[in-house]
C-alpha positions in Angstrom: 30.2 -37.6 -81.5 28.1 -39.9 -83.6 25.0 -41.6 -82.3 25.3 -45.5 -82.2 23.4 -47.4 -84.7 20.2 -49.1 -83.6 21.6 -52.7 -84.0 24.7 -51.9 -81.9 22.6 -51.3 -78.8 21.8 -54.0 -76.2 18.2 -54.9 -75.3 17.7 -52.1 -72.8 19.2 -49.5 -75.2 16.9 -50.6 -78.0 13.8 -50.4 -75.7 14.9 -47.0 -74.5 15.5 -45.7 -78.0 12.1 -47.0 -79.1 10.3 -45.1 -76.3 12.3 -42.0 -76.9 11.3 -42.0 -80.6 7.8 -43.2 -80.1 4.7 -41.0 -80.0 3.0 -43.6 -77.7 5.3 -42.7 -74.8 3.2 -39.8 -73.8 0.0 -41.9 -74.0 1.6 -44.6 -71.8 2.7 -42.0 -69.2 -0.8 -40.5 -69.2 -2.4 -43.9 -68.7 0.0 -44.8 -65.8 -0.7 -41.4 -64.2 -4.5 -41.9 -64.5 -4.3 -45.5 -63.2 -2.3 -44.3 -60.2 -4.8 -41.5 -59.5 -7.7 -43.9 -59.8 -6.1 -46.4 -57.4 -5.4 -43.6 -54.9 -9.0 -42.4 -55.0 -10.6 -45.8 -54.6 -8.3 -47.2 -52.0 -10.2 -47.1 -48.6 -8.5 -45.1 -45.9 -9.2 -44.6 -42.2 -7.9 -41.7 -40.2 -7.7 -43.7 -37.0 -7.7 -47.4 -37.8 -8.4 -49.7 -34.9 -5.3 -51.8 -34.6 -5.2 -54.2 -31.6 -1.7 -54.7 -30.3 -1.4 -57.4 -27.8 1.0 -55.8 -25.3 1.0 -54.6 -21.7 3.2 -52.5 -19.5 3.5 -53.5 -15.9 5.3 -51.2 -13.5 6.3 -52.5 -10.1 8.3 -50.7 -7.5 10.4 -52.1 -4.7 12.6 -49.4 -3.3 16.1 -50.5 -2.2 16.0 -53.9 -4.1 18.8 -54.9 -6.5 18.0 -55.8 -10.1 18.7 -59.5 -9.3 16.2 -59.4 -6.4 13.5 -57.7 -8.6 14.1 -60.3 -11.3 13.7 -63.3 -8.9 11.0 -61.9 -6.6 8.8 -60.0 -9.1 9.6 -60.5 -12.8 9.8 -64.3 -13.0 6.6 -64.9 -11.0 4.8 -62.3 -13.0 6.0 -63.8 -16.3 4.7 -67.2 -15.1 1.3 -65.8 -14.3 1.0 -63.8 -17.5 2.0 -66.9 -19.6 -1.1 -68.7 -18.2 -3.5 -66.1 -19.5 -5.5 -67.0 -22.6 -4.1 -65.6 -25.8 -0.5 -65.3 -24.5 1.1 -67.9 -26.7 4.4 -66.1 -27.3 7.1 -66.4 -24.6 8.3 -63.2 -23.0 12.0 -62.5 -23.2 14.1 -59.9 -21.5 17.1 -58.4 -23.3 
């Protein structure tokens, strides 16, 4: 099988054949590796970053109540109270 001529290749093929034949390819790869290692070494990292997640879990028990009773007697009044707290600007939604 004969190798296609340089002018028969599309743009991607010409670029690929240039890098295959070029002696600069190794230098470009070495530079990219060193730049990546430098970025890895100078990027600050924390083992335990302090991330504040505005969420709360509230557990309320009412033995013997149906889900509809719990929603009407407990969940809806609690949602109304929690919505009035400062910083709670997003509405709560139940699936």
